[in-house]
C-alpha positions in Angstrom: -41.8 -14.8 -48.5 -38.1 -14.9 -49.5 -37.8 -11.3 -48.3 -39.1 -12.4 -44.7 -36.6 -15.3 -44.5 -33.7 -12.9 -45.6 -34.7 -10.4 -42.9 -35.0 -13.2 -40.3 -31.6 -14.6 -41.2 -30.1 -11.0 -41.1 -31.6 -10.5 -37.7 -30.3 -13.9 -36.4 -26.8 -13.2 -37.7 -26.8 -9.7 -36.1 -27.9 -11.2 -32.7 -25.1 -13.8 -33.0 -22.5 -11.2 -33.8 -23.5 -9.0 -30.9 -23.5 -12.0 -28.6 -19.9 -13.0 -29.6 -18.6 -9.5 -28.8 -19.4 -10.2 -25.1 -16.7 -12.9 -25.0 -13.8 -10.8 -26.4 -11.4 -12.5 -24.0 -12.2 -15.9 -25.4 -13.7 -17.3 -22.2 -16.8 -16.6 -20.2 -14.8 -15.9 -17.0 -11.2 -14.9 -17.7 -10.4 -14.7 -14.0 -8.7 -11.3 -14.5 -9.5 -8.1 -16.2 -10.5 -8.1 -19.9 -8.8 -5.3 -21.6 -8.7 -4.8 -25.4 -9.5 -8.5 -26.0 -7.0 -9.9 -23.7 -7.4 -11.4 -20.2 -4.8 -9.6 -18.0 -3.8 -9.9 -14.4 -4.3 -6.8 -12.2 -0.5 -6.1 -12.5 -0.5 -6.5 -16.3 -3.6 -4.2 -16.5 -1.9 -1.5 -14.5 1.1 -1.8 -16.7 -1.0 -1.6 -19.9 -2.7 1.5 -18.7 0.4 3.1 -17.3 1.2 3.8 -13.7 0.2 7.4 -14.0 -3.3 6.5 -15.0 -3.8 3.9 -12.3 -2.1 6.1 -9.6 -4.3 9.0 -10.4 -7.4 7.0 -9.7 -6.3 7.0 -6.0 -5.6 10.7 -5.6 -7.7 12.7 -3.2 -9.0 12.7 0.3 -9.5 9.4 2.1 -11.2 8.5 5.4 -8.6 6.7 7.6 -8.8 4.5 10.7 -5.7 3.6 12.6 -5.0 0.9 15.2 -1.8 0.9 17.1 -0.7 -0.5 20.6 -1.1 3.0 21.9 -4.6 3.4 20.8 -6.9 4.0 17.8 -8.0 7.1 15.9 -9.9 8.1 12.7 -9.2 11.0 10.5 -8.6 11.9 6.9 -5.4 11.3 4.7 -4.8 13.1 1.5 -3.1 11.1 -1.3 -1.1 13.2 -3.8 1.1 12.3 -6.6 4.7 11.6 -5.7 7.9 12.3 -7.7 7.3 9.5 -10.3 4.4 7.6 -11.9 4.4 4.9 -9.2 5.0 7.1 -6.2 2.3 8.5 -3.8 2.5 10.9 -0.9 0.1 10.4 2.0 -0.3 13.7 3.9 -1.8 14.2 7.4 -0.8 10.6 8.1 -1.2 9.3 11.7 -0.8 11.1 14.9 2.3 13.0 13.6 0.1 14.5 10.9 3.0 14.3 8.5 3.6 13.1 5.0 4.9 9.8 4.1 6.0 8.4 0.7 4.8 5.2 -0.7 5.6 3.2 -3.9 2.6 1.8 -5.9 3.2 -1.6 -7.4 0.0 -2.9 -9.0 -2.3 -3.7 -6.1 0.4 -3.3 -3.5 2.1 -0.4 -1.7 5.5 -0.3 -0.2 6.4 2.2 2.4 10.2 2.5 2.3 12.0 3.3 5.5 11.8 7.0 6.1 11.8 9.6 8.8 8.4 9.8 10.7 8.1 12.2 13.7 11.0 11.5 16.0 11.7 8.0 14.5 11.3 5.9 11.3 8.4 4.2 9.5 8.5 1.3 7.1 5.8 -1.1 5.8 3.6 -2.4 3.1 0.0 -2.5 2.1 -2.6 -3.7 -0.3 -5.3 -2.1 -2.5 -8.9 -3.5 -3.0 -9.5 -2.0 -6.4 -13.3 -2.9 -6.4 -14.0 -1.5 -3.0 -11.5 1.3 -3.2 -9.9 0.4 0.2 -6.2 0.7 1.0 -4.8 -1.3 3.9 -1.4 -0.4 5.3 0.6 -2.5 7.7 3.6 -0.7 9.1 6.1 -0.4 11.9 7.2 2.8 13.6 10.4 2.9 15.6 11.0 5.9 17.9 14.1 4.5 19.5 12.6 2.1 22.0 11.9 -0.6 19.5 9.4 -0.8 16.7 5.6 -1.1 17.2 3.2 -2.2 14.5 0.1 -0.3 13.3 -2.6 -1.0 10.8 -4.3 1.8 8.9 -7.3 1.4 6.6 -8.1 4.1 4.0 -11.5 4.2 2.4 -12.6 6.4 -0.5 -15.4 8.7 0.7 
């Protein structure tokens, strides 16, 4: 009889310990990302993993949809690693089918002003890490004044 109680207590303790491991962040809903026992914002999570790790998650071919005042189109954009851990290169981008550079900052992208076709491009964007969708809002200036475009990239 004592042996049965001992086994029962042991099983109960084991269940209690396993149940506690589920709340390693200290709360049931940390509102961020639980990483190594800490509740982190997305930016802190990216920093903890390193920019190279997080950037590399987005490398590859993406389906693109573009809306500009001149019209819309669909196609594919390839994302490759840029010159540093937080840099990306988007190739076959837009009607110019050229490459643009972007800087990755957590769940945001910055498109610094750069040559694009016969003009310049600049803009920013956001990354939905759960759905693997990147949205870019940018302006192209070909000399007659800038016009805005919106491109959505979706992982295939």
